[in-house]
C-alpha atoms as an extended CHARMM CRD file, in Angstrom:
* protein
*
        66  EXT
         1         1  MET       CA            -12.6530000000       47.2620000000      -56.0210000000  PROA      1               0.0000000000
         2         2  GLU       CA            -11.8910000000       45.4710000000      -59.2360000000  PROA      2               0.0000000000
         3         3  THR       CA            -10.9980000000       41.8130000000      -59.5560000000  PROA      3               0.0000000000
         4         4  THR       CA            -10.1410000000       39.3240000000      -62.2500000000  PROA      4               0.0000000000
         5         5  ILE       CA            -12.0910000000       36.1440000000      -62.8920000000  PROA      5               0.0000000000
         6         6  SER       CA            -11.2000000000       33.1830000000      -65.0460000000  PROA      6               0.0000000000
         7         7  ILE       CA            -13.7360000000       32.1070000000      -67.6810000000  PROA      7               0.0000000000
         8         8  LYS       CA            -13.5460000000       30.0070000000      -70.8170000000  PROA      8               0.0000000000
         9         9  GLN       CA            -12.8840000000       31.7810000000      -74.1130000000  PROA      9               0.0000000000
        10        10  SER       CA            -16.2890000000       30.6830000000      -75.4270000000  PROA      10              0.0000000000
        11        11  THR       CA            -17.9850000000       32.2320000000      -72.3760000000  PROA      11              0.0000000000
        12        12  ALA       CA            -16.0840000000       35.4990000000      -72.9050000000  PROA      12              0.0000000000
        13        13  GLN       CA            -17.2170000000       35.5590000000      -76.5360000000  PROA      13              0.0000000000
        14        14  MET       CA            -20.8510000000       34.9750000000      -75.5760000000  PROA      14              0.0000000000
        15        15  LEU       CA            -20.6290000000       37.6810000000      -72.9300000000  PROA      15              0.0000000000
        16        16  ALA       CA            -19.1050000000       40.1140000000      -75.4360000000  PROA      16              0.0000000000
        17        17  GLN       CA            -21.9630000000       39.4280000000      -77.8600000000  PROA      17              0.0000000000
        18        18  LEU       CA            -24.5300000000       39.9100000000      -75.1090000000  PROA      18              0.0000000000
        19        19  LYS       CA            -22.8460000000       43.1400000000      -74.0020000000  PROA      19              0.0000000000
        20        20  LYS       CA            -23.1090000000       44.4810000000      -77.5330000000  PROA      20              0.0000000000
        21        21  LYS       CA            -26.7140000000       43.3040000000      -77.9530000000  PROA      21              0.0000000000
        22        22  MET       CA            -27.7180000000       44.8710000000      -74.6100000000  PROA      22              0.0000000000
        23        23  ASN       CA            -25.8780000000       48.0980000000      -75.5440000000  PROA      23              0.0000000000
        24        24  MET       CA            -23.8050000000       47.9980000000      -72.3570000000  PROA      24              0.0000000000
        25        25  LYS       CA            -20.5440000000       49.8890000000      -71.8810000000  PROA      25              0.0000000000
        26        26  SER       CA            -18.7240000000       47.1050000000      -70.0360000000  PROA      26              0.0000000000
        27        27  MET       CA            -18.9170000000       43.3980000000      -69.3820000000  PROA      27              0.0000000000
        28        28  ASP       CA            -19.4740000000       44.2110000000      -65.7140000000  PROA      28              0.0000000000
        29        29  GLU       CA            -22.6470000000       46.1430000000      -66.6160000000  PROA      29              0.0000000000
        30        30  ALA       CA            -23.8450000000       43.2050000000      -68.7010000000  PROA      30              0.0000000000
        31        31  ILE       CA            -23.1960000000       40.7150000000      -65.8850000000  PROA      31              0.0000000000
        32        32  VAL       CA            -25.0170000000       42.8900000000      -63.3260000000  PROA      32              0.0000000000
        33        33  GLU       CA            -27.9880000000       43.3090000000      -65.6810000000  PROA      33              0.0000000000
        34        34  ILE       CA            -28.1310000000       39.5470000000      -66.3380000000  PROA      34              0.0000000000
        35        35  MET       CA            -28.0570000000       38.8380000000      -62.5920000000  PROA      35              0.0000000000
        36        36  ARG       CA            -30.6660000000       41.4980000000      -61.8750000000  PROA      36              0.0000000000
        37        37  LYS       CA            -33.0280000000       40.0990000000      -64.4870000000  PROA      37              0.0000000000
        38        38  SER       CA            -32.5030000000       36.4640000000      -63.5460000000  PROA      38              0.0000000000
        39        39  GLU       CA            -33.1480000000       37.1320000000      -59.8670000000  PROA      39              0.0000000000
        40        40  ASN       CA            -35.8050000000       39.8310000000      -60.3680000000  PROA      40              0.0000000000
        41        41  LEU       CA            -33.7200000000       42.2020000000      -58.2510000000  PROA      41              0.0000000000
        42        42  PRO       CA            -34.7020000000       45.8500000000      -58.1490000000  PROA      42              0.0000000000
        43        43  ARG       CA            -32.0990000000       48.3580000000      -59.3400000000  PROA      43              0.0000000000
        44        44  SER       CA            -31.9450000000       49.7190000000      -55.7830000000  PROA      44              0.0000000000
        45        45  ARG       CA            -29.9600000000       46.6290000000      -54.7620000000  PROA      45              0.0000000000
        46        46  PHE       CA            -27.1000000000       47.9870000000      -56.8880000000  PROA      46              0.0000000000
        47        47  GLY       CA            -27.0590000000       51.4840000000      -55.4100000000  PROA      47              0.0000000000
        48        48  SER       CA            -29.3760000000       54.4160000000      -55.8060000000  PROA      48              0.0000000000
        49        49  GLN       CA            -27.3130000000       55.9050000000      -58.6430000000  PROA      49              0.0000000000
        50        50  PRO       CA            -26.0680000000       52.9410000000      -60.7380000000  PROA      50              0.0000000000
        51        51  SER       CA            -25.1220000000       55.2420000000      -63.6160000000  PROA      51              0.0000000000
        52        52  LEU       CA            -22.4990000000       57.0630000000      -61.5290000000  PROA      52              0.0000000000
        53        53  LYS       CA            -18.9090000000       56.0880000000      -62.2020000000  PROA      53              0.0000000000
        54        54  SER       CA            -16.7840000000       54.5880000000      -59.4080000000  PROA      54              0.0000000000
        55        55  PHE       CA            -14.1320000000       56.6240000000      -57.7180000000  PROA      55              0.0000000000
        56        56  LYS       CA            -10.5950000000       56.2950000000      -59.0340000000  PROA      56              0.0000000000
        57        57  LYS       CA             -7.8750000000       55.0240000000      -56.7060000000  PROA      57              0.0000000000
        58        58  GLU       CA             -6.4190000000       58.5200000000      -56.3440000000  PROA      58              0.0000000000
        59        59  GLU       CA             -9.8260000000       59.9400000000      -55.4330000000  PROA      59              0.0000000000
        60        60  ARG       CA            -10.4480000000       57.2320000000      -52.8150000000  PROA      60              0.0000000000
        61        61  ALA       CA             -7.0660000000       57.9190000000      -51.2340000000  PROA      61              0.0000000000
        62        62  LYS       CA             -7.9370000000       61.6260000000      -51.0120000000  PROA      62              0.0000000000
        63        63  PHE       CA            -11.1100000000       60.8670000000      -49.0330000000  PROA      63              0.0000000000
        64        64  HSD       CA             -9.2260000000       58.6270000000      -46.5940000000  PROA      64              0.0000000000
        65        65  GLU       CA             -6.9490000000       61.5430000000      -45.7200000000  PROA      65              0.0000000000
        66        66  LEU       CA             -9.8590000000       63.5670000000      -44.3100000000  PROA      66              0.0000000000
């Protein structure tokens, strides 16, 4: 599930720079990595296959029909 959050423009710029520096594909990846490092959380807390892409809405709907 995706959501929108409100942040200051300066925060968005810093996050974009960090995303680029960390070689992340999305801001979400950068935020998760920052949280993981700051809390010393193992990758397993974010799923066993964090590199897998999420299901699309259409794909989720298909599974609910089963």
